[in-house]
C-alpha positions in Angstrom: -18.6 53.4 -44.8 -22.0 53.6 -46.6 -23.7 50.6 -46.0 -27.0 51.6 -48.3 -23.9 51.8 -51.2 -24.7 48.3 -53.4 -20.4 49.1 -54.0 -20.1 48.3 -50.7 -21.0 44.6 -50.6 -19.0 44.1 -53.3 -16.1 45.3 -52.0 -16.9 43.4 -49.1 -16.8 40.2 -50.7 -13.9 41.2 -52.7 -12.3 41.8 -49.8 -13.2 38.2 -48.2 -12.5 36.6 -51.6 -8.4 38.3 -51.4 -7.7 37.3 -47.7 -9.3 33.5 -48.5 -7.0 33.6 -52.0 -4.3 34.7 -49.4 -5.1 31.2 -47.2 -5.3 29.0 -50.1 -3.0 30.0 -52.3 0.2 27.6 -53.4 2.5 30.1 -54.9 4.1 33.0 -54.2 2.3 34.9 -56.4 -0.7 33.7 -55.7 -0.7 34.9 -52.6 1.0 38.4 -53.4 -2.3 38.8 -55.6 -4.7 38.1 -52.6 -2.8 40.5 -50.6 -3.2 43.0 -53.4 -6.9 42.4 -53.8 -7.7 42.7 -50.4 -6.1 45.8 -50.3 -7.4 47.2 -53.5 -10.9 46.1 -51.8 -10.3 48.1 -48.3 -9.2 51.6 -49.5 -13.1 51.7 -51.6 -14.4 51.2 -47.9 -12.3 53.6 -45.9 -12.0 57.1 -48.3 -14.8 59.1 -48.2 -14.6 62.4 -50.5 -16.8 64.3 -47.7 -14.3 63.5 -44.9 -10.6 65.2 -45.6 -9.7 62.6 -42.6 -10.5 59.3 -43.7 -9.6 60.3 -47.4 -6.2 61.5 -46.2 -5.9 57.9 -44.2 -6.7 56.0 -47.0 -3.9 57.4 -48.7 -1.7 56.8 -46.6 -2.6 53.4 -46.2 -2.4 53.0 -49.7 1.7 54.3 -49.4 2.6 52.3 -46.7 0.7 49.1 -47.7 2.0 49.0 -51.9 5.6 50.0 -50.4 5.4 46.7 -48.2 3.8 44.7 -51.3 6.0 46.1 -54.2 9.1 44.7 -51.6 7.6 41.7 -50.9 6.9 41.0 -55.0 10.7 42.4 -55.3 12.0 39.4 -52.3 9.7 36.7 -54.1 11.1 37.3 -57.6 14.5 36.9 -56.0 13.9 34.3 -54.3 12.8 32.6 -57.5 15.8 33.4 -59.0 18.4 32.5 -55.9 15.8 29.1 -55.1 18.7 26.2 -55.9 21.2 28.6 -53.7 22.8 27.8 -49.9 20.3 27.1 -47.3 21.2 30.7 -45.5 20.2 32.6 -48.3 17.2 31.2 -48.4 16.7 32.1 -45.0 17.8 35.3 -45.3 15.1 35.7 -47.8 12.3 34.2 -45.8 13.8 37.1 -43.2 12.6 39.8 -46.0 9.7 38.4 -46.4 8.5 38.4 -42.4 9.9 42.0 -42.6 7.3 43.2 -45.0 4.6 41.5 -43.4 5.4 43.0 -40.2 5.2 46.6 -41.9 1.7 45.6 -43.1 0.7 44.0 -39.8 2.0 47.5 -38.2 4.5 45.6 -35.7 7.3 47.4 -34.1 9.4 49.2 -35.5 7.1 49.5 -38.6 3.9 51.1 -36.4 4.0 54.1 -37.1 1.2 54.3 -39.7 -1.2 52.1 -37.7 -2.3 55.1 -35.3 -2.0 58.2 -37.7 -4.4 56.0 -40.5 -6.8 54.2 -37.7 -7.3 58.4 -36.0 -9.3 59.1 -39.6 -11.5 55.9 -40.0 -15.1 55.7 -38.5 -15.0 52.8 -36.1 -16.4 50.0 -38.2 -13.7 50.6 -40.7 -10.9 50.2 -37.4 -12.6 46.8 -36.5 -11.7 45.1 -39.9 -8.5 46.9 -39.9 -7.5 45.5 -36.8 -8.9 41.9 -37.0 -9.8 41.3 -40.4 -6.9 42.8 -42.4 -4.6 40.7 -39.9 -5.7 37.4 -40.8 -3.7 37.1 -44.1 -0.2 38.7 -42.8 -0.5 36.1 -40.2 -1.7 33.2 -42.6 1.5 33.7 -44.1 3.8 34.0 -41.2 1.8 30.9 -40.0 4.7 29.3 -42.6 7.9 31.3 -42.0 7.3 31.5 -38.1 10.2 29.8 -36.1 12.2 30.1 -33.1 14.5 32.8 -33.6 16.3 36.1 -32.1 14.8 38.1 -35.0 11.3 36.9 -34.5 11.3 37.0 -30.4 12.9 41.4 -30.8 10.3 42.0 -33.3 7.4 40.5 -30.7 8.5 41.6 -27.6 9.5 45.7 -28.9 5.9 45.4 -30.7 4.8 44.7 -27.2 6.5 47.6 -25.1 6.3 49.9 -28.1 2.0 49.2 -27.8 2.0 49.5 -23.7 3.8 52.7 -23.5 2.6 54.3 -26.5 -1.1 54.1 -25.5 0.1 55.4 -22.0 -0.6 60.2 -22.8 -2.9 59.4 -25.7 -6.3 61.2 -25.3 -8.1 59.6 -28.2 -9.9 56.6 -28.3 -8.7 55.6 -31.7 -4.9 55.7 -30.8 -5.4 53.8 -27.3 -7.3 50.9 -29.2 -5.0 51.4 -32.1 -1.6 50.7 -29.6 -3.7 48.2 -28.1 -3.7 46.1 -31.4 0.3 46.7 -31.6 0.6 45.3 -28.3 -1.6 42.4 -29.1 0.0 41.8 -32.3 3.2 41.5 -30.5 1.5 38.5 -28.5 0.2 37.2 -31.4 3.6 36.8 -32.9 5.0 35.0 -30.1 2.4 32.4 -29.9 2.5 31.8 -33.3 6.1 30.4 -32.3 5.3 28.3 -30.0 1.5 27.0 -31.6 -1.0 27.8 -34.3 -3.9 26.8 -32.1 -2.8 29.9 -29.6 -3.0 32.2 -32.1 -5.8 30.9 -33.1 -7.7 31.2 -29.9 -5.4 34.5 -29.6 -7.0 36.5 -32.9 -10.4 34.8 -31.9 -11.1 35.9 -28.8 -9.3 39.6 -29.2 -12.3 39.9 -32.6 -15.0 38.7 -30.1 -13.5 41.6 -27.4 -13.1 44.1 -29.7 -16.4 44.2 -31.6 -19.2 45.1 -28.7 -16.5 47.8 -27.7 -15.9 49.2 -31.2 -19.9 49.0 -31.7 -20.2 50.5 -28.9 -18.0 53.6 -29.3 -19.9 53.8 -33.0 -23.2 53.9 -32.3 -22.4 56.5 -29.7 -20.1 58.5 -31.7 -17.7 58.4 -28.7 -13.3 59.1 -30.2 -12.3 60.8 -26.9 -11.9 60.7 -23.3 -13.6 63.5 -22.7 -16.6 62.6 -24.8 -17.8 60.4 -21.8 -18.8 63.1 -19.4 -21.5 64.0 -22.2 -25.0 63.3 -21.4 -25.1 60.2 -24.0 -26.6 56.3 -24.0 -22.4 55.9 -22.9 -23.4 56.9 -19.7 -26.0 54.7 -18.6 -25.2 52.0 -16.0 -25.6 49.1 -18.7 -22.9 50.9 -20.8 -20.5 51.7 -17.8 -20.6 48.3 -16.7 -19.7 46.2 -19.8 -17.7 48.5 -21.3 -15.6 48.3 -18.2 -15.8 45.0 -17.7 -15.1 44.2 -21.6 -11.8 46.6 -21.1 -11.0 44.6 -18.2 -10.7 41.6 -20.2 -9.0 43.3 -23.2 -6.0 43.9 -21.1 -6.1 40.2 -19.8 -6.8 40.7 -16.3 -8.1 37.4 -14.6 -10.7 35.8 -14.6 -11.7 38.0 -18.0 -11.8 35.8 -21.3 -8.5 37.9 -22.2 -6.2 36.4 -19.6 -6.3 32.8 -21.4 -4.5 33.4 -24.2 -1.7 35.7 -22.2 -1.7 32.7 -19.6 -1.5 29.7 -22.3 1.4 31.8 -24.0 3.4 32.4 -20.3 2.5 28.6 -20.3 4.8 28.0 -23.2 7.3 30.4 -22.4 8.1 28.1 -19.1 8.0 25.1 -20.7 10.6 25.8 -23.2 12.5 27.3 -20.3 12.6 30.8 -21.5 14.6 33.4 -19.6 12.6 35.2 -16.6 13.4 38.6 -17.9 11.1 37.7 -21.0 8.3 36.8 -19.0 8.6 39.9 -16.8 8.7 42.3 -19.3 5.5 40.7 -21.0 3.7 41.0 -17.2 5.0 44.7 -16.9 3.7 45.8 -20.5 0.2 44.0 -19.4 0.6 46.3 -16.3 0.9 49.3 -18.8 -1.5 48.7 -20.6 -4.0 48.0 -18.1 -3.0 51.5 -16.8 -4.6 53.3 -20.0 -7.6 50.9 -20.0 -8.1 52.1 -16.2 -7.9 55.7 -17.9 -11.3 54.9 -19.9 -12.8 53.3 -16.9 -12.7 55.8 -14.6 -14.0 58.5 -17.0 -16.7 56.1 -17.5 -17.1 54.9 -13.6 -16.3 57.5 -11.5 -18.3 60.3 -13.4 -21.8 60.5 -13.2 -24.7 61.3 -16.3 -27.0 63.8 -15.5 -29.5 61.5 -17.4 -32.5 60.4 -14.6 -33.9 57.6 -17.0 -32.9 54.6 -18.9 -32.1 55.4 -22.1 -30.6 53.2 -24.8 -30.6 54.5 -28.1 -28.6 51.1 -29.6 -30.7 49.2 -31.9 -32.0 45.9 -30.7 -29.8 43.3 -32.8 -26.9 45.0 -32.0 -27.7 45.3 -27.8 -28.3 41.4 -28.3 -25.0 41.1 -29.8 -22.9 43.1 -27.9 -24.6 41.4 -24.4 -23.3 38.2 -25.2 -20.2 39.2 -26.7 -19.9 41.6 -23.3 -21.1 38.1 -21.0 -18.3 36.2 -23.3 -15.6 38.5 -22.0 -16.9 38.4 -18.3 -18.0 34.7 -18.4 -15.5 33.3 -20.7 -12.4 32.0 -18.6 -14.7 30.6 -15.9 -16.3 28.5 -18.6 -13.4 27.5 -20.8 -11.8 26.7 -17.1 -14.9 24.2 -16.5 -15.5 22.5 -20.4 -11.4 21.6 -20.1 -11.8 19.8 -16.5 -14.7 18.4 -17.6 -13.3 17.0 -21.0 
């Protein structure tokens, strides 16, 4: 992403407008148009003719999203034809629309494209892909979500695939991709209980990912073995805050990342769900913690050869990252204090 190119700001604006159009649309056709504007604005941002990997990722992303959008358009056309038919037929069509949205999100079993695409992007585009690009599909799922075995299977399979898939990975982008698949499953599960829980989860997830990916971006870190090199990511400051943010991303208490998972598990108990489902969710969180610990071990247990404080990051980004890292560490105690005070 070339921030000095004027067209970048145009595509960023269109990316924003496409998502807003999808959220505020009052018809299926306008919703589809918003999704297409969002897609066609993101492709130029991630494509780079000088980088073979980003061009391949842009093409792969375009093909997957175009297939999902075509099936989505076909489904809403079928729905408009069969609108006056039975209720069961309408429910089947709603399930087909949800299926296309799960494909756009990268939820399991339609997750195979997400690690491949993220592997070819830089960290800022990865951040947009796993945060902003999820808003439009989730905003549609809010109106389609209901308590059914179909959505439970998608959410639980995404949680399990995201937890297991990142164990043997050495690429940080693939680790974050499988982490995103895992969190998508949690968000789908949150939509079945309360939209506010999903909103809290999404905001916290975005705030946890921004300082991590911005740090990886400015330090040009892509693989686990790069933490052994002598760069600014080895300094004590980054060792501590990156490690704490990874603990928060894994949902380990008392960090802020534990709050949305806590709310979801509490909702499962309130609706008298099986203890087996809760056990699967807890085990998946432990597995995600395992591959986050691999990153933390590389950061903390290997010492840098640098003997001076050497922070190369820009002061504005340093302030923003510090604020968000602090939110990850102190967020949960602060939220508990606010709730008790209210």
